[in-house]
Each structure stands twice: as structure tokens, then as C-alpha cells.
BABAGU-241120 format. One record per residue: x, y, z of N, C-alpha, C in turn. Coordinates in Angstrom, 1 decimal. Layout:
% BABAGU-241120
X_Y_Z_X_Y_Z_X_Y_Z
...
This chain:
% BABAGU-241120
0.8_-1.2_0.0_0.0_0.0_0.0_0.8_1.3_0.0
2.1_1.2_0.5_2.8_2.4_0.6_3.3_3.0_-0.7
3.5_2.2_-1.7_3.9_2.7_-3.0_2.9_3.6_-3.7
1.6_3.1_-3.8_0.6_4.0_-4.3_0.4_5.3_-3.5
0.5_5.2_-2.2_0.3_6.4_-1.4_1.5_7.3_-1.7
2.7_6.8_-1.8_3.8_7.7_-2.1_3.7_8.4_-3.4
3.2_7.6_-4.4_3.0_8.2_-5.8_2.0_9.3_-5.7
0.9_9.0_-5.0_-0.2_10.0_-4.8_0.3_11.3_-4.1
1.2_11.1_-3.1_1.7_12.2_-2.4_2.6_13.1_-3.4
3.4_12.4_-4.2_4.2_13.2_-5.1_3.3_13.9_-6.1
2.3_13.3_-6.6_1.4_14.0_-7.5_0.7_15.2_-6.9
0.3_15.0_-5.6_-0.3_16.1_-4.9_0.7_17.3_-4.7
1.9_17.0_-4.4_2.9_18.0_-4.2_3.2_18.7_-5.6
3.2_17.9_-6.7_3.5_18.5_-8.0_2.3_19.5_-8.4
1.1_19.0_-8.1_-0.1_19.8_-8.4_-0.1_21.1_-7.6
0.2_21.0_-6.3_0.3_22.2_-5.5_1.4_23.2_-6.0
2.6_22.6_-6.3_3.7_23.4_-6.8_3.3_24.1_-8.1
2.7_23.4_-9.0_2.3_24.0_-10.3_1.2_25.1_-10.1
0.3_24.8_-9.2_-0.7_25.8_-8.9_-0.2_27.1_-8.4
0.8_27.0_-7.5_1.5_28.2_-7.0_2.2_29.0_-8.1
2.9_28.2_-9.0_3.6_28.8_-10.1_2.6_29.5_-11.0
1.5_28.8_-11.3_0.4_29.4_-12.2_-0.2_30.7_-11.6
-0.4_30.7_-10.3_-1.0_31.8_-9.7_-0.1_33.0_-9.9
1.2_32.8_-9.6_2.2_33.9_-9.8_2.3_34.3_-11.2
2.5_33.4_-12.2_2.7_33.7_-13.6_1.5_34.3_-14.2
0.3_33.8_-14.0_-0.9_34.1_-14.8_-1.9_35.0_-14.0
-1.9_35.0_-12.7_-2.9_35.7_-12.0_-2.4_37.0_-11.3
-1.2_36.9_-10.7_-0.7_38.1_-10.1_0.8_38.0_-9.8
1.6_38.9_-10.4_3.0_38.9_-10.1_3.9_38.8_-11.3
3.7_37.8_-12.1_4.5_37.5_-13.3_4.1_38.4_-14.5
5.0_38.6_-15.5_4.7_39.4_-16.6_3.4_39.0_-17.4
3.1_37.7_-17.5_1.9_37.3_-18.1_0.7_37.7_-17.4
0.8_37.8_-16.1_-0.4_38.2_-15.3_-0.8_39.7_-15.6
0.2_40.5_-15.8_-0.1_41.9_-16.1_-0.7_42.1_-17.5
-0.1_41.3_-18.4_-0.7_41.2_-19.8_-2.1_40.8_-19.8
-2.4_39.7_-19.0_-3.8_39.2_-18.9_-4.7_40.3_-18.4
-4.3_40.9_-17.3_-5.2_41.9_-16.7_-5.4_43.1_-17.7
-4.3_43.5_-18.4_-4.5_44.6_-19.4_-5.4_44.2_-20.5
-5.3_43.0_-21.0_-6.2_42.5_-22.0_-7.7_42.5_-21.5
-7.9_42.0_-20.3_-9.2_41.9_-19.8_-9.8_43.3_-19.6
-9.0_44.2_-19.2_-9.5_45.6_-19.0_-9.9_46.2_-20.3
-9.1_45.9_-21.4_-9.5_46.4_-22.7_-10.8_45.8_-23.2
-10.9_44.5_-23.0_-12.1_43.8_-23.5_-13.4_44.4_-22.7
-13.2_44.6_-21.4_-14.3_45.2_-20.6_-14.7_46.6_-21.2
-13.7_47.4_-21.6_-14.0_48.7_-22.1_-14.8_48.5_-23.4
-14.3_47.6_-24.3_-15.0_47.4_-25.6_-16.4_47.0_-25.4
-16.7_46.1_-24.4_-18.0_45.6_-24.2_-18.9_46.7_-23.7
-18.3_47.7_-23.0_-19.1_48.7_-22.3_-19.5_49.9_-23.3
-18.7_50.1_-24.3_-18.9_51.3_-25.2_-19.9_50.9_-26.2
-21.0_51.6_-26.2_-22.1_51.5_-27.2_-22.1_52.6_-28.1
-22.1_52.4_-29.4_-22.1_53.4_-30.4_-22.5_52.8_-31.8
-23.1_53.5_-32.7_-23.4_53.0_-34.0_-22.1_52.5_-34.8
-21.0_53.2_-34.5_-19.8_52.9_-35.1_-18.6_53.2_-34.2
-17.7_52.3_-34.1_-16.5_52.5_-33.3_-15.2_52.1_-34.1
-14.1_52.7_-33.7_-12.8_52.3_-34.3_-12.1_51.4_-33.2
-11.8_50.2_-33.6_-11.1_49.3_-32.7_-9.7_49.1_-33.3
-8.7_49.4_-32.5_-7.3_49.3_-33.0_-6.7_48.1_-32.3
-6.1_47.2_-33.2_-5.5_46.0_-32.6_-4.1_45.8_-33.2
-3.4_44.8_-32.6_-2.0_44.5_-32.9_-1.3_44.1_-31.7
0.1_44.2_-31.7_0.9_43.9_-30.6_1.1_45.2_-29.8
2.2_45.2_-29.1_2.6_46.5_-28.3_2.9_47.6_-29.2
3.1_47.3_-30.5_3.3_48.3_-31.5_2.1_49.0_-31.9
0.9_48.6_-31.4_-0.3_49.3_-31.5_-0.6_49.9_-30.1
-0.4_49.1_-29.0_-0.7_49.6_-27.7_0.1_50.9_-27.3
1.4_50.9_-27.7_2.2_52.1_-27.3_2.4_53.1_-28.4
1.5_53.2_-29.4_1.8_54.1_-30.5_0.7_55.1_-30.8
-0.4_55.1_-30.1_-1.5_56.0_-30.4_-2.1_56.7_-29.2
-2.8_57.8_-29.6_-3.5_58.5_-28.6_-5.0_58.4_-29.0
-5.7_57.4_-28.4_-7.0_57.1_-28.8_-8.0_58.2_-28.5
-7.8_58.9_-27.4_-8.7_60.0_-27.0_-8.7_61.1_-28.1
-7.5_61.5_-28.5_-7.3_62.5_-29.6_-8.0_62.0_-30.9
-7.8_60.7_-31.2_-8.4_60.2_-32.4_-9.9_60.2_-32.4
-10.4_59.9_-31.2_-11.9_59.9_-31.0_-12.4_61.3_-31.2
-11.8_62.3_-30.7_-12.2_63.7_-30.8_-12.2_64.1_-32.3
-11.2_63.7_-33.0_-11.0_64.1_-34.4_-11.9_63.4_-35.3
-12.2_62.1_-35.0_-13.0_61.3_-35.9_-14.5_61.4_-35.6
-14.8_61.7_-34.3_-16.2_61.8_-33.9_-16.8_60.5_-33.6
-16.0_59.5_-33.3_-16.6_58.1_-32.9_-15.7_57.6_-31.8
-16.2_56.7_-31.0_-15.4_56.1_-30.0_-14.2_55.3_-30.6
-13.0_55.5_-30.0_-11.8_54.8_-30.4_-11.3_54.0_-29.3
-11.0_52.7_-29.5_-10.6_51.8_-28.4_-9.3_51.2_-28.8
-8.3_51.3_-28.0_-7.0_50.6_-28.2_-7.0_49.2_-27.7
-7.1_48.2_-28.5_-7.1_46.8_-28.1_-5.7_46.1_-28.4
-4.7_46.9_-28.6_-3.4_46.3_-28.9_-2.9_45.6_-27.6
-2.2_44.5_-27.8_-1.7_43.8_-26.6_-0.2_43.6_-26.7
0.3_42.4_-27.1_1.7_42.1_-27.0_2.1_41.2_-28.2
3.2_41.6_-29.0_3.6_40.9_-30.2_3.8_39.5_-30.0
4.6_39.0_-28.9_4.8_37.6_-28.8_3.6_36.7_-28.6
2.4_37.3_-28.4_1.2_36.5_-28.4_1.0_35.9_-29.8
1.4_36.6_-30.8_1.3_36.0_-32.2_0.0_36.4_-32.9
0.1_36.6_-34.2_-1.0_37.0_-35.0_-2.2_36.1_-34.9
-1.9_34.8_-34.9_-3.0_33.8_-34.8_-3.8_33.8_-33.5
-3.2_34.4_-32.5_-3.9_34.4_-31.2_-4.5_35.9_-31.0
-3.7_36.9_-31.4_-4.2_38.3_-31.2_-5.5_38.5_-31.9
-5.6_38.0_-33.2_-6.8_38.3_-34.0_-8.1_37.6_-33.4
-8.1_36.4_-33.1_-9.3_35.8_-32.5_-9.6_36.3_-31.0
-8.6_36.9_-30.4_-8.8_37.4_-29.0_-9.7_38.6_-29.0
-9.8_39.3_-30.2_-10.6_40.5_-30.2_-11.8_40.4_-31.2
-11.9_39.4_-32.0_-12.9_39.3_-33.0_-14.3_39.4_-32.4
-14.5_38.8_-31.2_-15.8_38.8_-30.6_-16.3_40.2_-30.2
-15.4_41.2_-30.2_-15.8_42.5_-29.8_-16.3_43.3_-31.0
-16.1_42.8_-32.2_-16.5_43.5_-33.4_-18.0_43.5_-33.6
-18.6_44.7_-33.8_-20.0_44.8_-34.0_-20.3_45.4_-35.4
-21.5_45.3_-35.8_-22.0_45.9_-37.0_-21.7_47.4_-37.1
-21.0_47.8_-38.1_-20.6_49.2_-38.3_-19.2_49.5_-37.8
-18.6_48.7_-37.1_-17.3_49.0_-36.5_-16.2_49.0_-37.6
-15.2_49.8_-37.4_-14.0_49.8_-38.2_-12.9_49.2_-37.3
-12.2_48.2_-37.9_-11.1_47.5_-37.2_-9.8_47.9_-37.9
-8.9_48.6_-37.1_-7.6_49.0_-37.7_-6.5_48.0_-37.1
-5.9_47.3_-38.0_-4.8_46.3_-37.6_-3.5_47.0_-37.9
-2.6_47.1_-36.8_-1.3_47.7_-37.0_-0.3_46.6_-36.5
0.1_45.7_-37.4_1.0_44.7_-36.9_2.5_45.0_-37.1
3.3_44.7_-36.1_4.8_44.9_-36.2_5.3_43.9_-37.2
6.5_44.2_-37.8_7.1_43.3_-38.8_7.4_41.9_-38.1
7.8_42.0_-36.9_8.2_40.7_-36.2_7.0_39.7_-36.2
5.7_40.3_-36.2_4.5_39.5_-36.3_4.3_39.0_-37.7
4.6_39.9_-38.6_4.4_39.6_-40.0_5.4_38.6_-40.6
6.5_38.4_-39.9_7.5_37.5_-40.4_7.3_36.1_-39.9
6.4_35.8_-39.0_6.2_34.5_-38.4_5.8_33.5_-39.5
6.3_32.3_-39.4_6.0_31.3_-40.4_4.8_30.4_-39.9
4.4_30.5_-38.7_3.3_29.7_-38.2_2.2_30.6_-37.5
2.4_31.9_-37.3_1.5_32.7_-36.7_1.5_32.7_-35.2
2.4_32.0_-34.6_2.5_31.9_-33.1_3.8_32.5_-32.6
3.7_32.9_-31.3_4.9_33.5_-30.7_5.2_32.8_-29.3
6.1_33.4_-28.6_6.5_32.8_-27.3_5.4_32.7_-26.3
4.4_33.6_-26.4_3.4_33.7_-25.4_2.0_33.2_-25.9
2.0_32.7_-27.1_0.7_32.3_-27.7_-0.1_31.3_-26.8
0.5_30.2_-26.5_-0.2_29.2_-25.7_-0.5_29.6_-24.3
0.4_30.2_-23.6_0.2_30.6_-22.2_-0.8_31.7_-22.1
-0.8_32.6_-23.1_-1.8_33.7_-23.1_-3.2_33.1_-23.1
-3.4_32.2_-24.0_-4.7_31.6_-24.2_-5.2_30.9_-22.9
-4.2_30.2_-22.2_-4.6_29.5_-20.9_-4.9_30.6_-19.9
-4.1_31.7_-19.8_-4.3_32.7_-18.8_-5.6_33.4_-18.9
-6.1_33.6_-20.1_-7.4_34.3_-20.3_-8.6_33.3_-20.3
-8.3_32.0_-20.0_-9.3_31.0_-19.9_-9.8_30.5_-21.2
-8.9_30.6_-22.3_-9.3_30.1_-23.6_-8.1_29.3_-24.1
-7.8_28.1_-23.5_-6.6_27.3_-23.9_-6.8_26.9_-25.4
-5.7_26.9_-26.1_-5.7_26.5_-27.5_-6.2_27.6_-28.4
-6.5_28.8_-27.9_-7.0_29.9_-28.8_-6.1_30.1_-30.0
-6.7_30.2_-31.1_-5.9_30.4_-32.3_-5.4_29.2_-33.0
-5.7_28.0_-32.4_-5.2_26.8_-33.0_-3.8_26.4_-32.6
-3.4_26.8_-31.4_-2.1_26.4_-30.9_-1.9_24.9_-31.0
-0.9_24.3_-31.6_-0.7_22.9_-31.7_-0.7_22.2_-30.3
-1.4_21.0_-30.2_-1.5_20.4_-28.9_-0.2_20.2_-28.1
0.8_19.8_-28.8_2.1_19.6_-28.2_2.6_20.9_-27.5
2.6_22.0_-28.3_3.0_23.3_-27.8_2.2_23.7_-26.6
0.9_23.5_-26.7_-0.1_23.9_-25.7_0.3_23.1_-24.4
0.5_21.8_-24.5_0.8_21.0_-23.3_2.1_21.4_-22.7
3.2_21.6_-23.5_4.5_22.0_-23.0_4.4_23.4_-22.3
3.8_24.3_-23.0_3.7_25.7_-22.4_2.8_25.8_-21.2
1.8_25.0_-21.2_0.9_25.0_-20.0_1.7_24.4_-18.8
2.5_23.4_-19.0_3.3_22.9_-17.9_4.3_23.9_-17.4
4.9_24.6_-18.3_5.9_25.7_-17.9_5.2_26.8_-17.2
3.9_27.0_-17.5_3.2_28.1_-16.9_3.1_27.9_-15.3
3.3_26.7_-14.9_3.4_26.5_-13.4_4.7_26.6_-12.8
5.7_27.1_-13.6_7.1_27.2_-13.1_7.5_28.7_-13.1
7.7_29.2_-11.9_8.1_30.6_-11.8_9.6_30.7_-11.9
10.1_31.6_-12.8_11.5_31.7_-13.0_12.2_32.4_-11.9
13.5_32.1_-11.7_14.2_32.8_-10.6_14.3_34.3_-10.9
14.5_34.7_-12.2_14.5_36.1_-12.5_13.3_36.8_-12.1
12.1_36.1_-12.4_10.8_36.8_-12.1_10.6_36.9_-10.6
10.9_35.9_-9.9_10.7_35.9_-8.4_11.6_36.9_-7.8
12.9_37.0_-8.3_13.8_38.0_-7.8_13.3_39.4_-8.0
12.9_39.7_-9.2_12.3_41.0_-9.5_11.1_41.4_-8.6
10.2_40.4_-8.5_9.0_40.7_-7.7_9.4_40.9_-6.2
10.4_40.2_-5.7_10.8_40.4_-4.4_11.4_41.8_-4.1
12.2_42.2_-5.1_12.8_43.5_-5.0_11.7_44.6_-5.1
10.7_44.4_-6.0_9.6_45.3_-6.1_8.8_45.4_-4.8
8.6_44.3_-4.1_7.8_44.4_-2.9_8.6_45.1_-1.8
9.9_44.9_-1.8_10.8_45.6_-0.8_10.8_47.1_-1.1
11.0_47.4_-2.4_11.2_48.8_-2.7_9.9_49.6_-2.9
8.9_49.0_-3.5_7.7_49.7_-3.8_6.5_49.2_-3.0
6.6_48.2_-2.3_5.5_47.7_-1.5_4.5_46.9_-2.3
4.8_46.6_-3.6_3.9_45.8_-4.4_4.7_45.3_-5.6
4.2_44.2_-6.3_4.8_43.7_-7.5_4.4_44.5_-8.7
5.3_44.7_-9.6_5.0_45.4_-10.8_5.5_44.6_-12.0
5.1_45.1_-13.2_5.6_44.5_-14.5_5.5_45.5_-15.6
5.9_45.0_-16.8_6.0_45.9_-17.9_4.6_46.6_-18.2
3.5_45.7_-18.1_2.2_46.2_-18.4_1.3_46.5_-17.2
2.0_46.6_-16.0_1.2_46.8_-14.8_0.6_48.1_-14.5
0.9_49.1_-15.4_0.4_50.5_-15.1_-1.1_50.5_-15.5
-1.6_49.5_-16.3_-3.0_49.5_-16.6_-3.3_50.4_-17.8
-4.6_50.6_-18.1_-5.0_51.4_-19.2_-6.0_52.5_-18.8
-6.2_53.5_-19.7_-7.2_54.5_-19.4_-8.5_54.2_-20.1
-9.5_55.1_-20.1_-10.8_54.8_-20.6_-10.9_54.5_-22.1
-9.8_54.7_-22.8_-9.7_54.4_-24.2_-8.8_53.2_-24.5
-8.3_52.6_-23.5_-7.4_51.4_-23.7_-6.0_51.7_-23.9
-5.6_53.0_-23.9_-4.2_53.4_-24.0_-3.5_53.2_-22.7
-2.1_53.2_-22.7_-1.3_53.1_-21.5_-1.7_54.2_-20.5
-1.8_53.8_-19.2_-2.2_54.8_-18.2_-1.4_54.5_-17.0
-0.7_55.5_-16.4_-0.6_56.9_-17.0_0.2_56.9_-18.3
0.2_58.0_-19.0_0.9_58.0_-20.3_2.4_58.0_-20.1
2.8_56.8_-19.8_4.2_56.6_-19.4_5.2_56.9_-20.6
6.4_57.2_-20.3_7.4_57.4_-21.3_8.6_56.5_-21.0
8.5_55.3_-21.3_9.6_54.3_-21.2_10.7_54.7_-22.2
11.8_55.0_-21.7_12.9_55.4_-22.6_14.0_54.4_-22.7
14.6_54.2_-23.8_15.6_53.2_-24.0_16.9_53.7_-23.4
17.6_52.8_-22.7_18.8_53.2_-22.0_20.0_52.6_-22.8
19.8_51.6_-23.6_20.8_51.0_-24.4_21.0_51.8_-25.7
22.1_51.5_-26.4_22.4_52.3_-27.6_21.4_51.9_-28.7
20.9_52.8_-29.5_20.0_52.6_-30.6_20.7_51.9_-31.8
20.0_51.2_-32.5_20.4_50.7_-33.8_19.2_50.5_-34.7
19.3_50.8_-36.0_18.2_50.7_-36.9_17.9_49.3_-37.2
16.6_49.0_-37.2_16.1_47.7_-37.4_16.1_47.4_-38.9
16.8_46.3_-39.3_16.7_46.0_-40.8_15.4_45.2_-41.0
14.8_45.5_-42.1_13.6_44.7_-42.5_14.1_43.6_-43.5
14.4_42.5_-43.0_15.2_41.5_-43.8_14.3_40.6_-44.7
13.0_40.7_-44.5_12.1_39.9_-45.4_10.7_40.6_-45.5
10.0_40.2_-46.5_8.6_40.7_-46.6_7.7_39.9_-45.7
6.4_40.2_-45.7_5.4_39.4_-45.0_5.4_38.0_-45.5
5.2_37.1_-44.5_5.1_35.7_-44.9_3.7_35.3_-45.5
3.6_34.2_-46.2_2.4_33.8_-46.8_1.4_33.4_-45.6
2.0_32.8_-44.5_1.1_32.5_-43.4_0.4_33.7_-42.8
1.2_34.8_-42.6_0.6_36.0_-42.1_-0.4_36.6_-43.1
-0.1_36.6_-44.4_-1.1_37.1_-45.4_-2.4_36.3_-45.3
-2.3_35.0_-45.3_-3.5_34.2_-45.3_-4.3_34.4_-44.0
-3.7_34.6_-42.9_-4.4_34.8_-41.6_-5.1_36.2_-41.6
-4.4_37.2_-42.2_-5.0_38.5_-42.3_-6.2_38.5_-43.2
-6.1_37.8_-44.3_-7.2_37.7_-45.3_-8.4_37.0_-44.6
-8.1_36.0_-43.8_-9.2_35.3_-43.1_-9.8_36.2_-42.1
-9.0_37.1_-41.4_-9.5_38.0_-40.4_-10.4_39.0_-41.1
-10.1_39.5_-42.3_-10.9_40.4_-43.0_-12.3_39.8_-43.2
-12.3_38.5_-43.6_-13.6_37.9_-43.8_-14.4_37.8_-42.5
-13.7_37.5_-41.4_-14.3_37.4_-40.1_-14.9_38.8_-39.7
-14.2_39.8_-39.9_-14.6_41.2_-39.5_-15.8_41.5_-40.4
-15.8_41.3_-41.6_-16.9_41.6_-42.5_-18.2_40.8_-42.2
-18.0_39.5_-41.8_-19.1_38.7_-41.4_-19.8_39.3_-40.1
-19.1_40.1_-39.3_-19.7_40.8_-38.2_-20.3_42.1_-38.6
-20.1_42.5_-39.8_-20.7_43.8_-40.3_-19.6_44.9_-40.1
-18.4_44.5_-39.9_-17.3_45.6_-39.7_-16.5_45.7_-41.0
-15.6_46.7_-40.9_-14.7_47.0_-42.0_-13.2_46.9_-41.5
-12.4_46.2_-42.2_-11.0_46.1_-41.8_-10.2_47.1_-42.6
-9.3_47.8_-41.8_-8.3_48.7_-42.4_-6.9_48.2_-41.9
-5.9_48.3_-42.7_-4.6_47.9_-42.3_-3.6_49.1_-42.3
-2.6_49.1_-41.5_-1.6_50.1_-41.5_-0.2_49.5_-41.3
0.7_50.1_-42.0_2.1_49.7_-41.7_2.5_50.4_-40.4
3.3_49.7_-39.6_3.7_50.3_-38.3_4.8_51.4_-38.5
4.8_52.4_-37.6_6.0_53.2_-37.6_7.1_52.4_-37.0
8.3_52.4_-37.6_9.4_51.6_-37.1_10.7_52.4_-37.3
11.6_52.3_-36.3_12.9_52.9_-36.4_13.7_51.9_-37.2
13.8_52.2_-38.5_14.3_51.2_-39.4_15.5_51.6_-40.2
16.3_50.6_-40.7_17.3_50.8_-41.6_16.7_51.0_-43.0
17.1_52.0_-43.7_16.5_52.3_-45.0_17.4_52.0_-46.2
18.1_50.8_-46.0_18.9_50.3_-47.1_18.0_49.8_-48.2
18.5_49.5_-49.4_17.7_49.0_-50.5_16.9_47.8_-50.2
17.5_46.8_-49.5_16.8_45.6_-49.2_15.6_45.8_-48.3
15.8_46.6_-47.3_14.8_46.9_-46.3_13.6_47.6_-47.0
13.9_48.6_-47.8_12.9_49.3_-48.5_12.1_48.4_-49.4
12.8_47.6_-50.2_12.2_46.7_-51.1_11.2_45.7_-50.4
11.6_45.2_-49.2_10.8_44.3_-48.4_9.5_45.0_-47.9
9.7_46.2_-47.5_8.5_47.0_-47.0_7.6_47.3_-48.2
8.1_47.6_-49.3_7.3_47.9_-50.5_6.5_46.6_-50.9
7.2_45.5_-50.8_6.5_44.2_-51.2_5.4_43.9_-50.2
5.7_44.1_-48.9_4.7_43.9_-47.8_3.5_44.8_-48.1
3.7_46.0_-48.3_2.6_47.0_-48.6_1.8_46.6_-49.8
2.5_46.2_-50.8_1.7_45.8_-52.0_0.8_44.6_-51.8
1.3_43.6_-51.0_0.5_42.4_-50.7_-0.6_42.7_-49.7
-0.4_43.5_-48.7_-1.4_43.9_-47.8_-2.5_44.7_-48.4
-2.2_45.6_-49.3_-3.2_46.4_-50.0_-4.2_45.6_-50.8
-3.8_44.4_-51.2_-4.7_43.5_-51.9_-5.8_42.9_-51.0
-5.6_43.0_-49.7_-6.5_42.4_-48.7_-7.5_43.4_-48.3
-7.1_44.6_-47.9_-7.9_45.7_-47.3_-7.3_47.0_-47.5
-8.0_48.1_-47.3_-7.4_49.4_-47.4_-6.2_49.5_-46.5
-5.0_50.0_-47.1_-3.8_50.1_-46.3_-3.4_51.5_-46.2
-3.1_52.0_-45.0_-2.7_53.4_-44.8_-1.3_53.5_-44.3
-0.5_54.4_-44.9_0.9_54.6_-44.6_1.3_55.9_-45.4
2.5_56.4_-45.0_3.1_57.5_-45.7_3.8_56.9_-46.9
3.4_57.2_-48.1_4.0_56.6_-49.3_5.5_57.1_-49.5
5.8_58.2_-48.9_7.2_58.7_-49.1_8.2_57.9_-48.2
7.8_57.8_-46.9_8.7_57.2_-45.9_8.4_55.7_-45.7
7.3_55.3_-46.2_6.8_53.9_-45.9_6.7_53.6_-44.4
6.6_54.7_-43.6_6.5_54.6_-42.2_7.8_54.1_-41.6
8.9_54.2_-42.4_10.3_53.8_-41.9_10.9_55.0_-41.4
11.0_55.2_-40.1_11.5_56.4_-39.5_13.0_56.3_-39.2
13.7_57.5_-39.3_15.1_57.5_-39.1_15.5_58.3_-38.0
14.6_58.9_-37.2_14.8_59.7_-36.0_14.5_58.9_-34.8
15.5_58.5_-34.1_15.3_57.6_-32.9_14.6_58.4_-31.8
14.6_59.7_-31.8_14.0_60.5_-30.8_12.5_60.3_-30.8
11.9_59.8_-31.9_10.5_59.5_-31.9_10.1_58.3_-31.1
11.1_57.5_-30.8_10.8_56.2_-30.2_11.1_56.2_-28.7
10.4_55.3_-28.0_10.6_55.2_-26.5_11.7_54.1_-26.2
11.3_52.9_-26.0_12.2_51.9_-25.5_12.4_50.7_-26.6
11.6_50.7_-27.6_11.8_49.7_-28.7_11.7_50.4_-30.0
11.9_49.6_-31.1_11.8_50.1_-32.4_10.4_50.4_-32.9
9.4_50.1_-32.1_8.0_50.3_-32.4_7.3_51.2_-31.4
7.7_51.2_-30.2_7.0_52.0_-29.2_7.4_53.5_-29.3
6.4_54.4_-29.3_6.6_55.8_-29.5_6.5_56.5_-28.1
7.2_57.7_-28.1_7.0_58.6_-26.9_5.6_59.2_-26.9
5.2_59.6_-25.8_3.8_60.3_-25.8_3.7_61.4_-26.8
4.7_62.2_-27.0_4.6_63.3_-28.0_4.5_62.7_-29.4
5.2_61.6_-29.7_5.2_61.0_-31.0_3.8_60.3_-31.3
3.2_59.8_-30.2_1.9_59.2_-30.3_0.9_60.2_-30.8
1.0_61.4_-30.4_0.1_62.4_-30.9_0.3_62.7_-32.3
1.5_62.8_-32.8_1.8_63.0_-34.2_1.3_61.8_-35.0
1.6_60.6_-34.6_1.1_59.4_-35.3_-0.4_59.4_-35.3
-1.1_59.7_-34.3_-2.5_59.7_-34.2_-3.2_60.7_-35.2
-2.6_61.9_-35.3_-3.1_62.9_-36.2_-2.9_62.4_-37.6
-1.8_61.8_-37.9_-1.6_61.2_-39.2_-2.6_60.1_-39.6
-2.9_59.2_-38.6_-3.8_58.2_-38.8_-5.2_58.7_-39.1
-5.6_59.8_-38.3_-6.9_60.4_-38.5_-7.0_60.9_-40.0
-6.0_61.6_-40.4_-6.0_62.1_-41.8_-6.1_61.0_-42.8
-5.4_59.9_-42.6_-5.4_58.8_-43.5_-6.7_58.0_-43.5
-7.3_57.9_-42.4_-8.6_57.2_-42.3_-9.7_58.0_-43.0
-9.6_59.3_-42.8_-10.6_60.2_-43.4_-10.5_60.2_-44.9
-9.3_59.8_-45.4_-9.1_59.8_-46.9_-9.6_58.5_-47.5
-10.1_57.5_-46.7_-10.6_56.3_-47.3_-12.1_56.5_-47.6
-12.5_56.6_-48.9_-13.9_56.9_-49.3_-14.9_56.1_-48.6
-14.7_54.7_-48.6_-15.8_53.9_-48.1_-16.0_54.0_-46.6
-15.2_54.7_-45.8_-15.4_54.9_-44.4_-16.3_56.1_-44.2
-16.3_57.1_-45.0_-17.2_58.2_-45.0_-17.5_58.8_-43.6
-16.6_59.7_-43.1_-16.7_60.3_-41.8_-17.5_61.6_-41.9
-18.1_61.9_-43.1_-18.7_63.2_-43.3_-19.9_63.4_-42.3
-20.6_62.4_-41.9_-21.7_62.6_-41.0_-21.3_62.6_-39.5
-20.1_62.4_-39.2_-19.6_62.4_-37.8_-19.4_63.8_-37.4
-19.5_64.0_-36.1_-19.4_65.4_-35.6_-17.9_65.9_-35.8
């Protein structure tokens, strides 16, 4: 009898250990927990805002940290909600995570980073764990093997994470993370933080165009949005980029292919490839608060120029 009891005891210990790790990683303390809470706050905002037409902006952190939704709402005359989350969640999971919020009449603006567009399978480092954390395991069609492995790892708190959280508690009295500041009533970062890069800047090379996998998924997303009565619009991201011949050619090819799926907005002269690092905060895609205002005014102008959107009746 002692052998089965011993095995049962080990299983019980493993379950308790995994649960503790899961609580830290996904519910409170770990980076994934802050991302989950930010996403849930954004979804709650979208569910609450009632209007004949809304602008829902989605993508990774290159959407979350690049716009001023309040300003855009004022200029367009319709509610604007920032539903951008995190690039490593992957395109195949980001898109289905927001599709349920699309209503008849809505405009959906997708601003994907190139790192998302380069994926060969549509998934990222956080795809499986994000789905589990928000209560939708397997969201986006995460392969069963990856789902099982990443779910198991979700119960393991890293030494680096625990150390950071411990220091936070000692110095700040609470645990914090990259996304722990929360969002405002429009889904934008709140407070309007200005995370600045401390390491030396370097221009991001655009080494390849969009993959066929990403193209196919965005085309499918357009169909899903239209089935809900919405309209999909695409935008090239602002990026601190290398403007060599190869990079420019890859962005041009990406733009050409995306424009065949849905209206695509960008600056045709710069291709949204920026060469001034002062526009950017801590990554090649995140903008400073001042730059978000500039970017948002540009987006408003570009959206108004799309005939089928017709903002003439808006205030």
C-alpha cells in the first residue's frame, strides 16, 4: 500500500507546486499576469462602449504604445478603443482574441509589427500561455504539443521573475511588471508613461517581406470582420528602421501584398520607416507620448481619406 500512497503524495505536491507557479505567472506577479489583466481591462471597455460605429485598433505592443485614442476619438467623432496587446502573443492568437468585440458598423484597424508579419506559423513565445491565462486554452489553434508544454511551464516561476518581484515588494510595496500600469478609458497606457531606451540605438533591418502564413491569416481576419458587419483597415507600423535598398524593397512588397486584402494606410514617401530615434521610446516600435500624438493625427487624416469609411456625418 505504501507505493501507491507515495506516488499519490508526489502527484499532490506537484499539483500544489504547479498551482502556486500558475497563480504567480498568470494571476498576479508575473509578466503574463499583467498582460492578462491589461487585455481583460481592454475587453471590458470594448463591451461597455455602445455606439453605431467604433474604431477598434489592434495589434501587438506596436499598437498599444503608439496611439492617442482620445485624440483620435475627438477628431473622428466616434469612440476609439486601443485593443493592442503584445507581439509575442502572435497574430494567430491576437486576432481571435478581439474578434468577438467587433459589431456591425465597426472599423477595425490592424497595426502589426514586422516581427509578427515574419512569423512562419502565426504563433509566438506567449501564444499558448496567453490563451490559458485568459481562460481560452488553445485559442488560435495552438498545436496540442506546444499547448501541453507551455501549460506545464506556466506552473514554473523563473528565478529572475521571483527576484524582480521580491525587489519590487521591498522597494515599492507591491509587485509590478511591464504592463502593470493599466489602461485609461480608451485602452491606452495609463498613466501616459514614457519608457525610454537606455541601451544604444540601432536601426532595425527589414530582412524579409510578410510571410504567406501572415497574409493568409489577415485575409481570413478580413472575412471574419466583414461577417460581423465591420470593415478592416490595415496600417504599416511606424518603425525605427534601416532604410537600405533591401529593407525598403521588403516593406514595399509587404505593402503591395497587404493592400490587396484591405485598405492600407501609410506615408508613401517614408513607408513609415522612421530614421529619427527620438520619436521612439524603448523599442523600435514604441513611441514617446509626443510621437503618439503625431502618429494619431496622421492616422486620422489617412482614415478620413478612405472613401468607403465616410466620416462626413460624424461630428
